[in-house]
Wavefront OBJ file of the C-alpha trace (Angstrom):
o trace
v -166.101 27.053 -93.276
v -167.939 23.709 -93.352
v -170.577 22.467 -90.940
v -170.758 19.000 -89.387
v -172.282 17.629 -92.590
v -169.483 19.062 -94.747
v -171.599 21.824 -96.309
v -170.032 25.230 -96.695
v -171.992 28.465 -96.412
v -171.624 28.847 -100.185
v -173.096 25.353 -100.693
v -176.069 26.247 -98.493
v -176.605 29.549 -100.314
v -176.420 27.776 -103.679
v -179.081 25.326 -102.489
v -181.440 28.136 -101.497
v -180.876 29.916 -104.810
v -181.646 26.662 -106.625
v -184.986 26.586 -104.762
v -185.800 30.164 -105.820
v -184.595 29.853 -109.422
v -187.729 28.135 -110.861
v -189.971 31.034 -109.767
v -187.721 33.516 -111.548
v -187.430 31.311 -114.631
v -191.223 31.140 -114.943
v -191.151 34.909 -115.478
v -188.311 34.735 -118.023
v -185.492 35.568 -115.635
v -182.800 33.829 -113.669
v -180.330 34.393 -110.849
v -176.638 33.584 -110.699
v -174.687 33.155 -107.478
v -171.473 35.131 -107.930
v -169.790 34.977 -104.522
v -170.201 34.483 -100.790
v -167.644 36.294 -98.640
v -166.284 35.115 -95.304
v -168.392 37.733 -93.532
v -171.646 36.479 -95.087
v -172.161 38.916 -97.966
v -173.824 37.146 -100.883
v -173.364 38.578 -104.389
v -175.843 37.622 -107.102
v -176.512 38.670 -110.669
v -180.040 38.813 -112.060
v -180.363 37.651 -115.638
v -182.907 37.628 -118.428
v -186.141 39.472 -117.774
v -185.123 40.020 -114.137
v -182.081 42.112 -115.035
v -184.153 45.058 -116.258
v -187.318 44.510 -114.273
v -188.583 47.444 -112.205
v -189.536 44.971 -109.462
v -186.036 43.456 -109.245
v -185.108 45.295 -106.030
v -188.265 44.074 -104.319
v -187.691 40.521 -105.571
v -184.171 40.597 -104.165
v -185.116 41.934 -100.755
v -188.513 40.347 -100.188
v -187.861 36.955 -101.771
v -184.184 36.167 -102.151
v -182.637 37.965 -99.160
v -185.428 36.989 -96.777
v -185.194 33.303 -97.768
v -181.389 33.284 -97.599
v -181.301 34.844 -94.123
v -183.988 32.470 -92.857
v -182.325 29.327 -94.219
v -178.645 30.289 -93.884
v -178.109 32.306 -90.687
v -174.514 33.096 -91.702
v -175.814 35.400 -94.472
v -175.553 39.039 -93.417
v -176.317 40.882 -96.658
v -177.367 40.363 -100.262
v -175.970 42.522 -103.038
v -176.823 42.512 -106.706
v -174.057 43.153 -109.196
v -174.531 44.096 -112.841
l 1 2 3 4 5 6 7 8 9 10 11 12 13 14 15 16 17 18 19 20 21 22 23 24 25 26 27 28 29 30 31 32 33 34 35 36 37 38 39 40 41 42 43 44 45 46 47 48 49 50 51 52 53 54 55 56 57 58 59 60 61 62 63 64 65 66 67 68 69 70 71 72 73 74 75 76 77 78 79 80 81 82
């Protein structure tokens, strides 16, 4: 679904992830947007140093999920896939 400016939820999510990406890259990691479902579930894949980091779950919930839900109200959940 697109908003009045033509942006889809997936476009908005991708924009937020692009804002977060530099912070992860500074620590040797990265994040890939895999999918956004119609009911607002965002699937991402952590890469590089982030994929095996013990703090990955906290990074996802405290940084990525919080920012996504604040900036894109349609997001209902964030899931990480291997």
